[in-house]
N, C-alpha and C positions, 0 to 999 in steps of 0.2 A: 567523502569530504577531502579536498585537496590537502597535501601533507602541511603546508604552512598554516592553514586554517585549523587543522586537526590539533596541532600543539596548542594553539590559542584556546581552542574549545575546551581542551583537557584542563588547562590552567583555569578557566572560568568555572567549570565544574567543581573542580578540587576546592577553589577558594569559597565557592558558595557553601559547600558542606562544612568548611572550617570556619564559616561566619566571617570571611574576609573579602567578600565580593566587592563591596564599594571601594575599599582600599586599593584592591588588585586593579580594578578598571582605571582608577585614578593614576596609578602608577604608569599603566600602559599608555594612557593618552598624553601623559606629561613627559614621556621619554624624549630624549633629543633626536632630531633629524627624522621626524616621521610626518606623514600626511595625515593630520588630525581628522580631517573630513572623511577621507576613505577609511581610516582605522575605525572611526566611530560608526561608520556604515556596516563594517564587518562585525564589530562587537554587537551592534544592535541585532543584526541578523543571527548571529550565534546565540544570542540570548532570546530569540524568538519573538522580538518586538520590532516596532517600527518608529525609532527615534532619530531624528537628524542631530548633527553636531551643533552644539551650542555651549555657552558658558556653564550651563546647568545640566550638561548632558548625563553625567554620572547619577544625579539624584533622579532624573527623568527616566532613565533606564530602569533603575530600582523601582520606581513607582509603576512603570509600565508593566513589569514582571508581576507585581502583586495585584494588578487590576487589569489582567490580560484580556484582550478581545480578539476572539478567534475569527476574524473576518478579512484580514489583509491578504495581499497576494503572497504566493508561495516562492516564486522565483524573483530574484532582484538583481539588477545590473548595478554593480557597484560604482560605475562612473563611465565617462567617455572612453573609447578606445580608438586605436590608430587604424584598425581594420587592415593591418599589414598581413593578415592571414588570408587575404582574399585570393581566390583561385583566378585562373585566367579568364573565367566567365564573369568575374567580379563578385562572387559569392564568398562571404566569409565562413568560417568553420560553423559558427553558431547558426547561420542561415541554412547551410547544408544539413545540419543535424535536426532542424525543426520540421516535424512531420505535418504542421499545419500552416506553413508559410506566414508565420506571424512576426518575423524579424525582417527589419528593413534598414537600409542605409540612409542616414540624414543627408539632405542635399547641402546642408550648411557646412558640416565638418567631415563628412564621410564616416562618422561613427555609426555603429549599428544601434538600433533601438528596438524594444519589444513593443508591439501593439498590443495592449492589454485587452482590447475588445475581441482579438482573435486568439490570443494565447490562452491555452488550457491549463498551463501550469504543469505540463507533463515532465518537465525537467531535463529534456533531452539536450538542451543548450548548455546546461551546467556542466555536463561531461564533454560537450563539444567544444567549449571555449578553451583555447590553448594558453590564454593569458590569465586564467584564474579570476576573470572579471565578472563572472555571473555565479551567484551563490543561491542556494535554497535555504529557507528559513529553518532553523533548528528550534523544535519546540520543547526542548527538555526543561529549560529554567522555569517557565510558568507551571509545568507539571510538577517539578520538585517543590515548588511553592505550595501546591495543593497537598502533596505528601507531608510537608511540614506542618501544615495546618490540621492534619489528622483526618483528612477525608478519605474514604475507601476508594483506593485506585487499583484497577485491575489491568494487568498486561495481557492483551490478546495477540498472540504471536502467529505469524503466518507459517503455513506448512513448510515453507522453504527455509525455515530456521535451522532444521537439522543438518549438522555438519559445519555450519558456518563458524562455530567456535571450537572446533576440533572434533575428530571422530569419537573421542572418549567422552564427550560431553553429552550426556543423556538428556532427555526432556525433564527428568526429575532434578538433576543438577541445574539446569537452566531456571527451573522454578525456584530453587534455593537462591540462586544468583539474583533473581529479580526481588526477592524478598530482601535481600541484603541492601539493595538500592532504596528499598522503603515501600515497594508495592505490597498491596494487601494480599494478592494472589496472581497467578498466571494461568492462563487457559489457552488451549489450542483452537485456532480459528477453523482448523480442519472439522471440528465438531459441528460448526454452524454451516460449513460447506456441506456436510451431510444432510442438513435440513433442506438446503437448496437443491441438492441432488434428488431428493424425494419430490420436491415441488416440480422441477424440470421434467422428471420422468413422467409425472401425471400430465403435464402440459403437452409433452410429446405424444402421449396417447390420445389426447384430446384434439390436438391441432393437426397432426400428420395423419392423413387418412389414406394417401397413396403415394407413389413414387415422385409425383410432381410437387407435392407439399414440401414446405421448407420451415425450419426452425433455426434460429441463431441464438446461441446462448450469450447472455449478458454477464455471466459470472466473472469474477476476478479482475478483469484488466480495464482500468479507466481509460487508457489509451485506445483500447479496441472500442469501447463504447463512445469515446470522443470522435473516432473516425466514422462510426455510424450516424452519429447525431449530426456532425458538421459537414461530412463529405458524402456520405451514402445515405442520406435521409430517406430516399425511396425505399430502402430495405428495412427501415424501422418497424414496419408493421409485421415483420417476421421475427423480431427480437422478443425473447422472453422478457417480461417485465420485472424480473427478479433483481433485487439488490445484490451487491456483491457480498461474499462471505464476511468481509471486514464489517459492513454496515449491518448485516444480520447479527454479528456477534454484539455490537454495540447496543442494537435495539432490544435483543433478548435479554441481555445481562441487565439493562436499565429497567425492562419490564419486571424482571425478577426482583431487582433491588433499585428502586428509583434514586437512591442516594448515591449510588456508586459512579465513579468516573471511569472511563474506558479509554486506554492508550493501545493503539495498534502499532505493532513492531514488525516491519517487513523490509524488503530490498528495493523499495519503490519510492521515488520522489512524487510521482503522480498521485499516490494515495494521500498525500497531504492536501492536495487540491480537491480530491474527491470528498474528503471529510468535510469540506466547506461548502460543497454544492447545496444550494437553497433548499431543494426538495428532501435532502437527506441529512442536511446539518443538524447536529445535536447527538447523532448516534455515536460518533466517535469524538472524543474531547481533543486528543493530540495524536500525532503520528511521529514515530521515530524510525530511523532506518537502521539496518544491521551495522553499517559503519559507525553511526552515532552511538549505538549501543556499545560497541566495542571500545570506543573512546571513553565512554562513561565507566565501563568496567575497569579500565586502565587507570583512569583519574581517582577512582575510589579503591584501587588495589583489590579488585575482586577477580578471582581466577576460577571460572566455572569448573574447569577440569578437577580442581583440588577439593571441591565442596561435596558434602554429603548429599544423597538423594532425598528430595522431597517427594515422596510417593503420593499418588492418587489413584482412584480407580481407572480402569481402561474405559475410555468413552468415545474416542475418535476412531473412524473406520479407515480401512486400507484405502478405499475410495477417496475419502475426504482428504487424507494425507497425500494423495497423488495429485491434488490440485496444484501442487508446487511446480509442476513441469508440464511442458506441452503434451497434450493428449490425456492428461490426468482427468479433466472435466468430462471428456467423452467416454473414458473407461468407466468412471463412477456412474454417470447417467445411463450409459448402455447397460451395465450390470443390474442397475435398479430396475430398468425396464424389463429385462430378462426375468426377474424375480416377479414383478408385479404384473406384467402384461406380456407373457411368453409368446402369444400370437403376433402381437405388434413388434416384438423384438426381431422378427424375421424381416421386418421393413426397415429396421434402424441401420442407417449408413452414415458413419461420421467422416468429417474431414477436418483437418486443423492447419492453421497457418501461425507462424511465429516470427516476429521481427516486422518492422513497419512496412517494408517493401513487399514481403510475402503476404502480409495482411491485405494490403491495397490490391495485389494481384488476384487474391481469392475473392475479394468483395467486388472487383470488376467482373470477374466470371459470374458470380452470383447474380449481379445486376443484369448481366446479358443472357442469363438463363443457361449458362454453360457449366454448371455444377451438377454432377449426378447424385451427390450426397444430399441427405435431408436433415442433417445436424451439423451446424458449422461452429467451430470453436476457434477463437482467435487470441493471441497473446501478443502484446506489443514488443516484448523482448524476446530475442532468439533463445530457445530453450525453455521459455516461459518464465515464471517468476524467479526461478533459480538463476536466471540470466539477467536479473535485474541490475540497474546501474549502481546500486548500493549494496549488492551482495559482496561478501568478503572473499569466498573461494570460487574457483572456476566452475562454471556450469556442468561440465562433464563429471568432474569429481563430486560436485553436489548431487547430481542425479543419481549416482550409484548409492550414495548414503540415503537420500530420500526414499528411493525404491526400496532399500533394505528396511528402513524404518516402517515404511508402509506394509511390506510383506509380513512383518513381525507383528502386526496388529491382530488382536484377538477377534475384533469385529472386522468382517471382510467387506460387507455390503452395507450401506447406510440403513437400508430397510430392516436390518437384522439387530439394530441397536436398541436395546430395552432402556438404556439410559436416555437416548434421544426421545423415546416414546414418553417417559416420565416428564421431561422438560416440555415437550409439545403439549402433553395433557394440561400443563400449568398455563399454556397459551390458548387453551380451548380448542386444541386440535387433537382429536382422539381417533381419527381413522384417515385412511387414504382419500376417502370421499370428501373429507373436510377441506382438502387441498383444492377442491373444484369450486368452493364458495369463497368469492371475493373478500367478504367481511372477515372471515377466519384467517386468511392469509395476508391481510393487509400489512402485517409486520414485515413480510418478506418482499414487499413490492414497491415499485416506484413508477413514475410516468415518464416516458421518454418523448 
């Protein structure tokens, strides 16, 4: 979140918890010498709703928070711009940042605009705009309303969270911090990545028979999936029909407890859009970024490094925790194949790409039959999720901490997790063979 919006969001969060939100917003929009229309657009976006400026703006915002509808666009342009950031080729910064060519210049006033029919809400333009004129919706306020109403709300945290709030902040301290916000509990999404590791290992054994066969993982990255669906559609038949670990987390948690709500916390704007996709909508109720979480901690005077540990049993594997960075999915799936199908492991050859440019280059080669590997992993951000636009610490620093945390795991390979076996049994999956039956693994699948 840009610095000037960060302080505004902090004020909104603090005033909500103090019961002063309505008064605070009233004071903001009645301050002298402000552009009320633009400020109301910013406040609305930071409150997670879509309310335009009017005489009744404050009451409409409060009402929208309490009757939230999770269907609006994630990325919002706050108003027209001068396009003075255009290059010699006539491209603005936001146009250059868009991997799907969804931003155009108006012929009327030369201001850039987003074509919502093409836009995937990946959020690249949010970081690309030098004028702070594009913002992603922050979904904390409607979520906080759920907590206030006493609903069970679980935070499902991305594997990339380790190290984001300091080297001394353990997973147990983070769990305590989330409970201080009001969450019922916190769980590692790495655990659900383990389930998908097992699924994709079985798929590799089934689909890859020789060196010419190909499997593309769909795990983790919505930008990678978006590229495959919109730009490289001819490769979709090689894509595993797996949902992401985020969606798997939401679906499994709600299967076990239908009354719970699930909030994903990660470094990625695109995850906000993924949660709203029609075929998987409902698995995840809200998405927060690490940057947003940091501001929430600051607003509520929560210091994770000073908190007591909230311990739990060890349940996520080394492989699942490595999903945080480039190559992690390949390592996890490869090790699972080695355990389950040792003969097939001799055939396993993985290749990875990270960053939009590198992903497109790899997919071009795959389309042209120029890839010698048979397992392709792609991440839209350089470094993988640890390089996400809303990560707090540099990716190289984060990778060291993520790797260290993964290596400290008691469970090394997903297939050796007795805890996962117990949960899968509750989903009516009792053996590796069950992963070959579509009706048994429907909870982990989607259609591309």
